C-alpha positions in Angstrom: -34.7 25.6 -8.0 -35.6 25.4 -4.3 -36.9 21.9 -5.0 -33.6 20.8 -6.4 -31.8 22.3 -3.3 -34.2 20.4 -1.0 -33.5 17.3 -3.1 -29.7 17.6 -2.5 -30.2 18.5 1.2 -32.5 15.5 1.6 -30.0 13.0 0.2 -27.1 14.6 2.1 -29.1 14.4 5.3 -29.9 10.8 4.5 -26.2 10.2 4.0 -25.4 11.8 7.4 -28.1 9.7 9.1 -26.7 6.6 7.4 -23.2 7.4 8.8 -24.6 8.0 12.3 -26.4 4.6 12.2 -23.3 3.0 10.8 -21.3 4.5 13.7 -23.8 3.2 16.2 -23.6 -0.2 14.6 -19.8 -0.1 14.9 -20.0 0.7 18.6 -22.5 -2.1 19.1 -20.3 -4.5 17.2 -17.3 -3.3 19.2 -19.1 -4.0 22.4 -20.2 -7.5 21.4 -16.8 -8.4 20.1 -14.8 -7.1 23.1 -17.2 -7.8 25.9 -15.3 -10.9 26.9 -12.0 -9.0 26.8 -13.4 -6.2 28.9 -14.9 -8.8 31.3 -11.5 -10.5 31.7 -9.5 -7.3 32.0 -11.8 -5.7 34.5 -13.7 -8.7 35.9 -13.0 -11.2 38.7 -9.7 -12.5 37.2 -8.3 -9.1 36.2 -4.8 -8.4 37.5 -6.0 -5.6 39.9 -8.8 -7.7 41.3 -6.6 -10.8 41.7 -3.8 -8.8 43.4 -6.2 -7.4 45.9 -7.9 -10.7 46.7 -4.7 -12.8 46.9 -2.9 -10.2 49.0 -5.8 -10.2 51.4 -5.8 -14.0 51.6 -1.9 -14.3 51.9 0.5 -14.3 54.8 4.2 -15.1 55.2 3.3 -18.7 55.7 1.2 -19.1 52.6 -2.1 -18.5 50.9 -5.7 -19.7 51.7 -7.2 -22.7 50.0 -9.9 -20.6 48.3 -7.3 -18.3 46.9 -5.2 -21.2 45.7 -8.2 -22.8 43.9 -9.0 -19.5 42.2 -5.4 -19.1 41.0 -5.4 -22.6 39.6 -8.7 -22.2 37.8 -7.5 -19.0 36.2 -4.1 -20.5 35.3 -2.3 -17.9 37.3 0.9 -18.6 39.2 2.0 -16.7 42.4 5.0 -16.3 44.6 5.9 -14.3 47.6 9.3 -12.6 48.0 10.7 -11.4 51.3 12.7 -8.2 51.9 15.9 -9.9 50.7 14.4 -11.1 47.4 14.1 -14.8 48.4 11.0 -16.8 47.5 9.1 -17.9 50.6 6.2 -19.7 49.0 4.8 -20.3 45.5 1.6 -21.6 43.8 1.7 -23.3 40.3 5.1 -21.8 39.8 6.7 -22.7 36.4 10.0 -24.6 36.5 11.9 -21.8 34.7 11.1 -19.2 37.2 14.1 -18.5 39.6 13.7 -18.7 43.4 15.9 -15.7 44.4 16.1 -12.2 43.0 18.2 -9.1 43.3 16.8 -5.6 43.6 17.7 -5.1 40.0 15.7 -8.2 39.0 12.7 -7.0 40.9 12.9 -3.5 39.3 13.0 -5.0 35.9 10.2 -7.6 36.1 7.8 -5.4 38.2 7.3 -3.2 35.1 7.0 -5.9 32.5 7.8 -9.6 32.1 9.5 -12.4 34.0 10.7 -15.2 31.6 8.1 -13.9 29.1 5.3 -14.2 31.6 3.4 -10.9 32.2 3.7 -10.3 35.9 2.0 -8.0 38.4 3.2 -7.1 41.8 1.6 -6.0 45.1 3.7 -4.6 47.9 2.9 -5.7 51.5 4.5 -5.1 54.9 6.2 -8.5 54.9 7.3 -8.6 51.3 6.3 -8.6 47.6 3.4 -10.6 46.1 4.0 -11.5 42.4 1.2 -12.9 40.1 2.2 -14.3 36.8 -0.3 -14.7 33.9 0.0 -17.1 31.0 2.3 -16.1 28.1 0.6 -14.0 25.4 -2.3 -13.1 27.7 -1.3 -9.5 28.4 0.9 -6.9 26.8 2.6 -4.5 29.2 3.9 -1.0 28.4 7.4 -0.9 29.9 7.8 2.9 29.1 4.6 4.0 30.7 5.3 7.6 31.4 3.7 10.8 30.1 4.5 14.4 30.8 1.8 16.4 32.7 1.8 19.0 29.9 1.0 16.2 27.4 -1.9 14.9 29.5 -3.3 18.4 30.0 -2.9 19.2 26.3 -4.5 16.0 25.0 -8.2 17.0 25.8 -7.8 20.4 24.2 -6.1 18.8 21.2 -8.9 16.3 20.8 -11.6 18.9 21.2 -9.9 21.3 18.8 -9.3 18.6 16.2 -12.9 17.3 16.3 -14.2 20.9 16.0 -12.0 21.6 13.1 -13.0 18.3 11.4 -16.7 19.1 11.8 -16.0 22.6 10.5 -14.1 21.3 7.5 -16.8 18.7 6.8 -19.5 21.4 6.9 -17.5 23.7 4.6 -16.9 20.8 2.2 -20.7 20.0 2.2 -21.6 23.7 1.8 -19.3 24.5 -1.1 -20.1 21.1 -2.8 -23.8 21.8 -2.6 -23.3 25.3 -3.8 -21.2 24.2 -6.7 -23.7 21.5 -7.7 -26.6 24.0 -7.5 -24.7 26.6 -9.4 -23.9 24.1 -12.2 -27.4 22.6 -12.4 -29.5 25.7 -11.7 -29.4 27.0 -15.3 -30.2 23.6 -16.6 -33.2 23.1 -14.3 -34.5 26.6 -15.1 -34.0 25.9 -18.8 -35.9 22.6 -18.6 -38.8 24.4 -16.8 -38.8 27.2 -19.5 -38.7 24.5 -22.2 -41.6 22.7 -20.7 -43.6 25.9 -21.1 -42.9 25.8 -24.8 -40.5 28.8 -24.7 -37.0 28.7 -26.3 -33.9 28.7 -24.2 -30.1 29.1 -24.8 -27.5 27.8 -22.4 -23.8 28.6 -22.4 -22.1 25.3 -23.1 -19.2 24.6 -20.8 -18.1 22.6 -17.7 -18.9 19.1 -16.7 -22.6 19.3 -17.8 -21.8 20.8 -21.3 -23.3 17.7 -23.0 -26.6 18.1 -21.2 -26.6 21.9 -22.0 -26.0 21.1 -25.6 -28.9 18.6 -25.7 -31.2 21.2 -24.2 -30.2 23.8 -26.7 -30.7 21.3 -29.5 -34.2 20.5 -28.2 -35.0 24.2 -27.9 -34.0 24.8 -31.5 -36.2 21.9 -32.7 -39.1 23.1 -30.6 -38.8 26.7 -31.8 -38.8 25.5 -35.4 -41.8 23.4 -34.8 -43.7 26.2 -33.0 -42.8 28.7 -35.7 -43.9 26.3 -38.5 -47.2 25.6 -36.6 -47.9 29.2 -36.0 -47.1 30.1 -39.6 -49.2 27.3 -40.9 -52.2 28.4 -38.8 -51.7 32.0 -39.9 -51.5 31.0 -43.5 -54.6 28.8 -43.4 -56.5 31.6 -41.6 -55.5 34.0 -44.3 -56.4 31.6 -47.1 -59.8 30.9 -45.6 -60.7 34.6 -45.2 -61.4 35.3 -48.8 -63.6 32.3 -49.7 -65.4 32.6 -46.3 -66.2 36.3 -47.1 -67.6 35.3 -50.4 -69.8 32.6 -48.8 -71.0 35.1 -46.2 -71.8 37.7 -48.9 -73.7 35.3 -51.2 -75.5 33.7 -48.3 -76.5 37.1 -47.0 -77.8 38.2 -50.4 -79.8 35.0 -50.8 -81.3 35.4 -47.2 -82.2 39.0 -47.9 -83.7 38.4 -51.4 -87.4 38.8 -51.1 -88.1 37.0 -54.4 -86.8 33.7 -53.2 -89.0 31.3 -51.3 -88.7 31.1 -47.5 -87.2 27.6 -47.5 -84.2 28.7 -49.5 -83.9 31.8 -47.5 -83.8 29.8 -44.2 -81.1 27.5 -45.7 -79.1 30.6 -46.7 -79.4 32.0 -43.2 -78.1 28.7 -41.8 -75.2 28.8 -44.1 -74.4 32.4 -43.1 -74.7 31.6 -39.3 -72.4 28.6 -39.7 -69.9 30.6 -41.7 -69.8 33.2 -39.0 -69.0 30.4 -36.5 -66.2 29.2 -38.8 -64.9 32.8 -39.0 -64.9 33.2 -35.2 -63.2 29.8 -34.7 -60.5 30.7 -37.2 -60.0 34.1 -35.6 -59.8 32.5 -32.1 -57.4 29.8 -33.4 -55.1 32.4 -34.9 -55.1 34.6 -31.8 -54.5 31.6 -29.5 -51.6 30.5 -31.6 -50.0 33.9 -31.6 -50.4 34.3 -27.9 -49.1 30.9 -27.2 -45.9 31.4 -29.2 -45.6 35.1 -28.1 -46.1 36.3 -31.6 -48.9 38.6 -30.5 -47.5 41.9 -29.2 -49.4 43.3 -26.2 -50.2 47.0 -26.6 -50.5 47.8 -22.9 -51.8 51.1 -21.6 -53.4 52.4 -18.5 -57.1 51.3 -18.7 -59.9 52.0 -16.2 -61.7 48.6 -16.2 -64.9 50.1 -14.9 -65.2 52.3 -18.0 -64.2 49.4 -20.3 -66.9 47.2 -18.8 -69.6 49.8 -19.1 -68.5 50.4 -22.7 -68.8 46.8 -23.5 -72.3 46.5 -22.0 -73.5 49.5 -24.0 -72.1 48.0 -27.2 -73.8 44.7 -26.4 -77.2 46.4 -25.8 -76.9 48.5 -28.9 -76.1 45.4 -30.9 -79.7 44.2 -30.7 -79.4 42.0 -27.6 -82.3 39.6 -27.2 -84.6 40.2 -24.2 -83.9 36.6 -23.2 -80.5 37.7 -22.1 -80.7 40.6 -19.6 -77.3 41.9 -18.7 -76.5 43.5 -15.4 -73.3 45.4 -14.6 -72.1 45.7 -11.0 -69.1 47.8 -10.2 -68.0 48.0 -6.5 -67.0 51.5 -5.3 -63.5 50.3 -4.5 -63.0 49.2 -8.2 -64.5 52.4 -9.8 -61.2 54.2 -10.4 -58.7 51.3 -10.5 -56.3 51.5 -13.4 -54.8 48.3 -14.9 -51.9 48.2 -17.4 -53.4 46.0 -20.1 -54.2 45.6 -23.7 -57.8 46.8 -23.7 -58.6 45.1 -27.1 -57.7 41.7 -25.7 -59.4 42.3 -22.4 -62.6 43.2 -24.3 -62.2 40.1 -26.4 -61.9 38.0 -23.3 -65.1 39.5 -21.8 -67.0 39.0 -25.0 -65.9 35.4 -25.3 -67.2 34.7 -21.8 -70.5 36.4 -22.6 -70.9 34.6 -25.9 -70.2 31.4 -24.1 -73.2 32.0 -21.9 -75.3 32.8 -25.0 -74.2 29.6 -26.7 -74.9 27.2 -23.8 -78.2 28.8 -22.8 -80.4 28.9 -26.0 -83.5 29.3 -23.8 -82.1 32.5 -22.3 -80.4 33.4 -19.0 -79.4 36.4 -16.8 -75.8 37.5 -17.2 -73.9 39.6 -14.7 -70.6 41.5 -15.1 -69.1 42.3 -11.8 -65.9 44.3 -11.0 -64.3 44.3 -7.5 -61.0 45.4 -6.0 -59.2 44.3 -2.8 -55.6 44.1 -1.6 -54.1 45.2 -4.9 -56.1 42.6 -6.9 -58.9 43.6 -9.3 -61.5 40.9 -9.9 -63.7 40.6 -13.0 -66.5 38.1 -12.8 -68.7 37.0 -15.7 -71.6 34.8 -14.5 -75.0 33.5 -15.6 -77.8 31.6 -14.0 -78.2 29.2 -16.9 -78.0 25.4 -17.2 -74.4 25.2 -16.0 -72.0 22.4 -16.8 -71.6 18.8 -15.7 -68.7 17.8 -13.6 -67.1 16.0 -16.5 -67.4 19.0 -18.8 -66.1 21.3 -16.1 -63.1 19.0 -15.6 -62.4 19.0 -19.3 -62.5 22.8 -19.4 -60.1 23.2 -16.4 -57.6 20.6 -17.8 -57.5 21.9 -21.3 -54.5 24.1 -21.7 -53.8 23.8 -25.4 -56.1 24.3 -28.5 -55.3 20.7 -29.6 -56.9 19.5 -26.4 -60.2 21.1 -27.4 -60.8 18.3 -29.9 -61.5 14.6 -29.5 -59.9 11.7 -31.2 -61.9 12.5 -34.4 -60.7 16.1 -34.3 -64.3 17.2 -33.4 -64.6 20.2 -31.0 -65.5 19.1 -27.5 -65.8 22.7 -26.6 -64.9 26.0 -28.3 -61.6 27.8 -28.4 -63.2 30.9 -26.8 -62.5 29.8 -23.2 -58.9 28.8 -24.0 -58.4 32.1 -25.6 -59.6 33.8 -22.5 -57.1 31.8 -20.4 -54.3 32.8 -22.8 -55.2 36.5 -22.6 -55.3 36.4 -18.8 -52.0 34.6 -18.6 -50.5 37.1 -21.0 -51.4 39.8 -18.4 -50.0 37.6 -15.6 -53.5 37.0 -14.2 -55.4 34.0 -13.1 -58.7 32.4 -14.2 -61.1 30.4 -12.1 -64.1 28.4 -13.4 -67.1 27.4 -11.3 -70.3 25.7 -12.4 -72.8 23.1 -11.3 -75.6 21.6 -13.4 -78.7 23.8 -13.2 -77.0 26.5 -11.1 -75.3 28.5 -13.7 -71.7 29.2 -14.8 -69.1 31.6 -13.5 -65.7 32.7 -14.6 -63.5 34.9 -12.3 -60.5 36.8 -13.7 -58.0 38.2 -11.3 -55.3 40.8 -12.1 -52.5 42.2 -10.0 -52.5 46.0 -9.8 -49.1 47.6 -9.6 -49.9 50.2 -6.9 -52.7 50.5 -4.4 -55.5 52.6 -5.8 -58.9 53.8 -4.9 
């Protein structure tokens, strides 16, 4: 579920970054678009600059030639009014501009327009300088007053509004993300559970009810298939048991009959050995199937693994173990009294499968070691041999095989036995981990790790 949250956060962060880039592009476009306007309004021909330059170059008698040329090139007209409102001189003056003005006229046009020309005034000791710009070149605000309180309040207002906007945006993001995760979390969890082959049941409702319904339908179909497969395997195992027992019995009698020649007895022994293999395969297949579909109840109880390991070694030696397979048991002091909640029958089965695997792959014999260690609330059981080992390809197949159907090739021939897969299923049923290590000519090692509930010694 954290991955889905990161997915949403990633895309929201991408969206925020996109908005930031878009805002920067807008600022850039604004600057490119209005650079000429800004240059004109605040450049050499801006009203403020022109007023200062023309006023400096003007007297009561007139204006300098340079100032006159600059006015003409910028299409600006100018006039100078004396204290009585009479025009003393003018440059490029339009025909509709009067020559004399009252104090009321000056008060009106100084703030705005004169005959629709935007005008700007500069007060001097000798009179009033008036510059007129082309019509539709500037818009003047004739009611240009603001209260001090409004000016003082504006920065606080802008800061407060921006802060509130960011806060509201963050809250909208937070609650939207929370709502999306809350709606999709059960579906994501159900899909993960379904991918493990386990049934799920979602409450159907809300905007994603159709998706929930589809998942429930897929779960029901998968459950029926798993149940049918498990029942079929169980039925076949049961049906095979009786004829297989008869084959084993008759083959054993023939092999033990002293009146039959040695060739027939050898063939009967082969039949018996192969029948035992079939019996073990069927048992493994049945147990793997039950563990996979959680049809095998675990009878967990406190078990001292050191005692269990020694018991297995004694049983193995008493069973007529060949001298070609010496077995060594090594139990570290820290693991001697460690108790694990487990199904002892299944753990014993896992150990036996690993040992039998060493027997099977090393017909010329090998040394087998069973080691038990404990550290940081984890008990480690290692079954190793110094035999022929496995090739890199075979080792990869063993590690990648997670289902009994993957133990066969395209002709349904066994690439490797079900024993190792059964060990993995038993370990996973006890919430443990299994690690396989092997190199050609350097032996084979399987490490089983189990978490212990409390620190023990």
